C-alpha positions as CSV (number, residue, x, y, z in Angstrom):
1,M,-38.7,-1.7,-37.4
2,R,-39.1,-1.6,-33.7
3,G,-36.4,-4.3,-33.1
4,S,-33.9,-2.3,-35.1
5,E,-34.5,0.8,-32.8
6,S,-33.9,-1.1,-29.6
7,P,-30.1,-1.6,-29.9
8,G,-29.6,2.2,-30.5
9,L,-31.8,3.0,-27.5
10,D,-29.9,0.5,-25.4
11,R,-26.6,2.0,-26.5
12,Y,-27.9,5.5,-25.7
13,A,-29.0,4.4,-22.3
14,R,-25.6,2.8,-21.6
15,R,-23.8,6.0,-22.7
16,Q,-26.0,8.2,-20.5
17,R,-25.4,5.9,-17.5
18,T,-21.6,6.2,-18.1
19,F,-21.5,9.9,-18.6
20,T,-23.5,11.0,-15.5
21,M,-20.6,10.3,-13.2
22,Y,-18.1,11.8,-15.6
23,W,-19.5,15.3,-15.3
24,M,-18.5,15.2,-11.6
25,F,-15.1,13.7,-12.5
26,T,-14.5,16.5,-15.1
27,G,-15.1,19.2,-12.3
28,Y,-12.8,17.3,-10.0
29,L,-10.0,17.3,-12.6
30,T,-10.6,20.9,-13.6
31,S,-9.5,22.1,-10.2
32,F,-6.2,20.3,-10.6
33,Y,-5.7,21.5,-14.2
34,A,-6.5,25.1,-13.3
35,T,-4.0,25.0,-10.4
36,L,-1.3,23.5,-12.6
37,A,-1.9,26.1,-15.3
38,V,-1.6,29.0,-12.8
39,H,1.5,27.5,-11.3
40,A,3.0,27.0,-14.7
41,A,2.3,30.6,-15.7
42,F,4.3,31.8,-12.7
43,T,7.2,29.3,-12.8
44,I,7.7,28.1,-16.4
45,H,9.9,31.1,-17.3
46,S,12.5,30.0,-14.7
47,H,12.4,26.3,-15.7
48,P,15.7,25.1,-17.1
49,R,13.8,23.3,-19.9
50,P,10.5,25.1,-20.5
51,L,9.2,22.6,-23.1
52,H,9.7,19.7,-20.6
53,G,8.0,21.7,-17.9
54,L,5.0,22.4,-20.1
55,V,4.7,18.7,-21.0
56,A,4.9,17.8,-17.3
57,Y,2.3,20.5,-16.3
58,F,-0.2,19.9,-19.1
59,I,0.2,16.2,-20.0
60,V,2.0,14.1,-17.5
61,I,0.8,15.4,-14.1
62,P,-2.9,15.6,-15.2
63,A,-2.7,12.1,-16.7
64,L,-1.3,10.8,-13.4
65,I,-4.1,12.4,-11.4
66,A,-6.7,11.1,-13.8
67,T,-5.2,7.6,-13.6
68,F,-5.0,7.6,-9.8
69,S,-8.6,8.9,-9.3
70,A,-10.5,7.3,-12.2
71,E,-10.8,3.9,-10.5
72,A,-13.0,5.5,-7.8
73,V,-15.4,6.8,-10.4
74,I,-15.4,3.5,-12.3
75,L,-15.8,1.4,-9.2
76,S,-18.4,3.6,-7.5
77,P,-21.5,1.6,-6.4
78,D,-24.1,1.0,-9.1
79,G,-26.8,2.2,-6.8
80,W,-25.2,5.7,-6.8
81,K,-24.9,5.7,-10.6
82,T,-28.6,4.6,-10.9
83,K,-29.8,7.3,-8.5
84,I,-27.8,9.9,-10.2
85,R,-28.9,8.8,-13.7
86,R,-32.5,8.9,-12.7
87,A,-32.1,12.4,-11.2
88,F,-30.5,13.6,-14.4
89,E,-33.4,12.1,-16.4
90,R,-35.9,13.9,-14.1
91,R,-33.8,17.0,-14.3
92,S,-33.6,17.3,-10.5
93,L,-29.8,17.2,-11.0
94,T,-28.0,19.2,-13.6
95,R,-24.6,18.8,-15.3
96,G,-23.6,22.1,-13.8
97,Y,-24.4,20.9,-10.3
98,A,-22.4,17.6,-10.9
99,F,-19.5,19.6,-12.3
100,L,-19.6,22.0,-9.2
101,A,-19.7,19.0,-6.8
102,G,-16.5,17.7,-8.4
103,L,-14.9,21.1,-8.5
104,V,-15.5,21.7,-4.8
105,T,-14.1,18.3,-4.0
106,G,-11.0,19.0,-6.1
107,V,-10.5,22.3,-4.3
108,G,-10.8,20.4,-1.0
109,V,-8.1,18.0,-2.1
110,L,-5.8,20.9,-3.1
111,V,-6.3,22.4,0.4
112,C,-5.2,19.0,1.8
113,F,-2.1,19.2,-0.4
114,A,-1.3,22.7,0.8
115,L,-1.6,21.6,4.4
116,A,0.6,18.6,3.9
117,Y,3.2,20.9,2.2
118,W,3.0,23.4,5.0
119,L,3.5,20.6,7.6
120,Y,6.5,19.3,5.7
121,E,8.0,22.8,5.5
122,I,7.5,23.3,9.2
123,A,9.2,19.9,10.0
124,H,12.0,20.6,7.6
125,S,12.7,24.1,8.9
126,G,13.6,22.9,12.4
127,R,11.3,25.4,14.0
128,V,9.4,22.7,15.9
129,A,11.7,20.7,18.2
130,F,9.8,17.5,18.4
131,L,9.7,17.1,14.6
132,E,13.4,17.6,14.2
133,G,15.0,14.6,12.6
134,H,11.7,13.2,11.3
135,E,11.6,14.9,8.0
136,T,11.8,11.7,5.9
137,T,9.0,10.1,7.9
138,I,6.8,13.2,7.5
139,F,7.6,13.4,3.8
140,W,6.6,9.7,3.1
141,S,3.5,9.7,5.4
142,S,2.3,13.0,3.8
143,G,2.9,11.6,0.3
144,L,1.0,8.4,1.0
145,M,-1.8,10.3,2.6
146,L,-2.1,12.5,-0.4
147,M,-2.1,9.6,-2.8
148,F,-4.9,8.0,-0.7
149,I,-6.9,11.3,-0.8
150,V,-6.4,11.6,-4.6
151,A,-7.5,8.1,-5.1
152,L,-10.6,8.2,-2.9
153,A,-11.8,11.8,-3.1
154,P,-13.8,11.3,-6.3
155,L,-16.2,9.1,-4.3
156,I,-17.2,12.2,-2.2
157,P,-19.1,14.1,-4.9
158,G,-20.6,10.8,-6.2
159,L,-22.0,10.2,-2.7
160,W,-23.0,13.9,-2.6
161,L,-24.9,13.6,-5.9
162,A,-26.5,10.3,-4.9
163,T,-27.7,11.7,-1.6
164,R,-29.1,14.8,-3.3
165,A,-30.9,12.5,-5.9
166,E,-32.3,10.4,-3.1
167,R,-33.7,13.5,-1.3
168,H,-35.4,14.5,-4.5
169,D,-36.8,11.0,-4.9
170,H,-38.4,11.2,-1.4
171,A,-39.7,14.8,-2.1
172,A,-41.3,13.7,-5.3
């Protein structure tokens, strides 16, 4: 009887280990999805093909963001995952806190997006003389920077949660 229970417990433990980081990732993606939903609410009425716009806003763009940033969550160090899992088991970390850590990181990434867009607009407007003629360079460097940020930003809340879990380990 005991041997038949072990595979189920192992499967449960594997599932718990997997899902601890995904609470954070869900918060991270929520910030993007909410921003896209608000933007769609204000702009979809003027879109030439509203159905295509809705598909882009609610399926294609979120899928791209999830694809670009999921690798960081999957490949995050096992030590972090173990610390976070143990903290969840001891209840020193909650799902809400993990979600909030991801949400705050997502908002930070969106602020970086806004700054990059603002810099591109300044360069493109011709208001700053030394940037004149460098619009293409600024566009591509901003785009590459933003892809780099989207890909690596999910590591930030993972580190945040692992550090918090470690502090609770030392306090206990």
